Backbone as numpy.savetxt, mean C-alpha at the origin, in Angstrom:
# Nx Ny Nz CAx CAy CAz Cx Cy Cz
11.97 3.78 9.48 11.83 2.41 9.04 13.07 1.62 9.42
12.87 0.41 9.86 13.99 -0.43 10.21 14.77 -0.78 8.94
16.06 -1.05 9.13 16.92 -1.35 7.97 16.41 -2.55 7.18
15.98 -3.60 7.87 15.48 -4.79 7.20 14.21 -4.47 6.40
13.30 -3.68 6.98 12.08 -3.30 6.28 12.39 -2.46 5.05
13.34 -1.55 5.18 13.74 -0.69 4.07 14.33 -1.53 2.93
15.16 -2.49 3.27 15.78 -3.36 2.26 14.72 -4.17 1.54
13.78 -4.71 2.31 12.71 -5.52 1.70 11.83 -4.67 0.78
11.52 -3.47 1.21 10.74 -2.55 0.39 11.45 -2.26 -0.93
12.74 -2.03 -0.85 13.52 -1.76 -2.07 13.56 -2.98 -2.98
13.68 -4.18 -2.40 13.65 -5.41 -3.21 12.32 -5.54 -3.95
11.23 -5.22 -3.28 9.91 -5.29 -3.91 9.78 -4.25 -5.02
10.33 -3.06 -4.81 10.28 -2.02 -5.83 11.05 -2.45 -7.07
12.22 -3.04 -6.88 13.03 -3.51 -8.01 12.28 -4.61 -8.76
11.67 -5.54 -8.04 10.89 -6.60 -8.68 9.73 -6.02 -9.48
9.03 -5.06 -8.90 7.91 -4.43 -9.61 8.38 -3.76 -10.90
9.51 -3.05 -10.84 10.05 -2.40 -12.04 10.47 -3.44 -13.07
11.07 -4.54 -12.62 11.46 -5.63 -13.54 10.25 -6.21 -14.25
9.10 -6.20 -13.58 7.87 -6.73 -14.17 7.10 -5.68 -14.97
7.68 -4.47 -15.10 7.08 -3.44 -15.94 6.26 -2.40 -15.21
6.25 -2.42 -13.88 5.47 -1.44 -13.13 6.22 -0.11 -13.02
5.46 0.94 -12.90 6.05 2.24 -12.58 5.99 2.39 -11.06
7.14 2.57 -10.45 7.22 2.72 -9.00 7.28 4.21 -8.68
6.36 4.65 -7.84 6.30 6.05 -7.42 6.68 6.10 -5.95
7.67 6.89 -5.64 8.09 7.04 -4.24 7.63 8.40 -3.73
6.94 8.36 -2.60 6.45 9.60 -1.99 6.37 9.38 -0.49
6.21 10.44 0.25 5.99 10.30 1.69 4.84 11.21 2.09
4.15 10.80 3.14 2.99 11.55 3.57 2.60 11.10 4.97
1.95 11.98 5.71 1.40 11.61 7.01 0.08 10.88 6.82
-0.55 11.04 5.65 -1.82 10.37 5.35 -1.64 9.56 4.07
-1.13 8.35 4.21 -0.80 7.50 3.07 -2.05 7.19 2.23
-3.16 6.88 2.88 -4.38 6.53 2.15 -4.82 7.68 1.25
-4.85 8.89 1.80 -5.26 10.06 1.03 -4.31 10.31 -0.15
-3.01 10.13 0.09 -2.02 10.33 -0.96 -2.17 9.28 -2.06
-2.39 8.02 -1.69 -2.60 6.98 -2.69 -3.81 7.27 -3.58
-4.90 7.69 -2.96 -6.11 8.01 -3.72 -5.86 9.22 -4.63
-5.16 10.22 -4.14 -4.86 11.40 -4.94 -4.04 11.02 -6.18
-2.99 10.23 -5.98 -2.15 9.81 -7.10 -2.95 8.94 -8.07
-3.78 8.05 -7.53 -4.60 7.19 -8.38 -5.53 8.02 -9.26
-6.16 9.04 -8.69 -7.05 9.90 -9.48 -6.27 10.70 -10.52
-5.11 11.22 -10.14 -4.29 11.99 -11.09 -3.88 11.15 -12.28
-3.63 9.87 -12.06 -3.15 8.97 -13.11 -4.26 8.10 -13.69
-5.49 8.37 -13.30 -6.66 7.65 -13.77 -6.56 6.14 -13.53
-6.07 5.81 -12.35 -5.95 4.41 -11.93 -7.33 3.91 -11.52
-7.67 2.69 -11.95 -8.96 2.13 -11.60 -8.85 0.98 -10.62
-7.62 0.48 -10.39 -7.43 -0.64 -9.48 -6.14 -0.46 -8.69
-6.21 -0.78 -7.41 -5.03 -0.79 -6.55 -4.86 -2.21 -6.01
-3.64 -2.71 -6.05 -3.32 -4.02 -5.49 -2.39 -3.77 -4.32
-2.81 -4.19 -3.14 -2.06 -3.93 -1.90 -1.82 -5.23 -1.16
-0.71 -5.28 -0.44 -0.44 -6.42 0.42 -1.14 -6.24 1.75
-1.49 -7.35 2.36 -2.12 -7.31 3.67 -1.16 -6.69 4.67
-1.63 -5.78 5.50 -0.74 -5.13 6.47 -0.11 -6.13 7.43
1.09 -5.83 7.87 1.79 -6.69 8.82 1.47 -6.30 10.26
0.65 -5.29 10.44 0.28 -4.86 11.79 -0.62 -5.87 12.47
-0.53 -5.91 13.78 -1.44 -6.76 14.54 -2.82 -6.09 14.60
-3.79 -6.86 15.02 -5.15 -6.31 15.14 -5.17 -5.13 16.12
-4.42 -5.24 17.21 -4.37 -4.17 18.20 -3.74 -2.91 17.64
-2.68 -3.07 16.85 -2.03 -1.90 16.23 -3.00 -1.19 15.29
-3.77 -1.96 14.54 -4.75 -1.35 13.65 -5.83 -0.62 14.43
-6.25 -1.18 15.55 -7.25 -0.50 16.37 -6.71 0.80 16.94
-5.45 0.79 17.37 -4.85 1.99 17.96 -4.45 3.03 16.93
-3.87 2.61 15.82 -3.34 3.54 14.82 -4.25 3.72 13.62
-5.24 2.88 13.49 -6.12 2.95 12.34 -5.63 2.05 11.22
-6.51 1.74 10.31 -6.20 0.85 9.20 -6.12 1.65 7.90
-4.98 1.57 7.24 -4.84 2.24 5.94 -5.81 1.64 4.94
-5.99 0.32 4.99 -6.90 -0.35 4.06 -8.33 0.16 4.24
-8.80 0.23 5.48 -10.16 0.71 5.74 -10.32 2.16 5.29
-9.31 2.97 5.53 -9.37 4.37 5.10 -9.41 4.47 3.57
-8.62 3.65 2.90 -8.64 3.63 1.43 -10.03 3.26 0.92
-10.64 2.28 1.54 -11.98 1.86 1.12 -12.99 2.99 1.26
-12.86 3.79 2.32 -13.79 4.92 2.52 -13.53 6.05 1.52
-12.25 6.28 1.18 -11.88 7.41 0.32 -12.02 7.13 -1.18
-11.97 5.88 -1.57 -11.86 5.57 -2.99 -13.04 4.75 -3.49
-14.19 5.37 -3.58 -15.38 4.64 -3.99 -15.35 4.25 -5.47
-14.49 4.89 -6.27 -14.44 4.60 -7.71 -13.20 3.80 -8.10
-12.47 3.27 -7.13 -11.26 2.49 -7.39 -11.45 1.10 -6.79
-11.19 0.06 -7.60 -11.23 -1.31 -7.08 -9.97 -1.56 -6.27
-10.13 -2.16 -5.10 -8.98 -2.44 -4.24 -8.88 -3.95 -4.05
-7.70 -4.47 -4.39 -7.42 -5.90 -4.26 -6.39 -6.07 -3.16
-6.69 -6.93 -2.21 -5.81 -7.15 -1.07 -5.20 -8.55 -1.17
-3.87 -8.60 -1.23 -3.15 -9.86 -1.31 -2.76 -10.28 0.10
-3.17 -11.47 0.52 -2.85 -11.91 1.89 -1.36 -12.20 2.05
-0.89 -12.06 3.28 0.49 -12.43 3.59 0.63 -13.94 3.52
1.82 -14.40 3.22 2.05 -15.84 3.23 2.18 -16.30 4.67
2.01 -17.58 4.91 2.11 -18.12 6.26 3.51 -18.03 6.83
4.53 -17.80 5.97 5.92 -17.73 6.41 6.24 -16.41 7.08
5.44 -15.38 6.87 5.76 -14.04 7.38 5.22 -13.84 8.77
């Protein structure tokens, strides 16, 4: 991860904790599968995710985590927050 991306991720984690969220840090080659696994373990019924910053071509080549989540998590509501126009 680039230094700027890492810093921004950490800022978002701190904000989430300040707002009362539990931040779970993990790594995986299959992020979608890991998110669904953790959600089921913790009986999560809703996931709120930011819109990916990847281009359409990158998603076609590498796949879409959002689409994979939708296929894997039929019992979890998924909310997608769009990126702002500034990003």
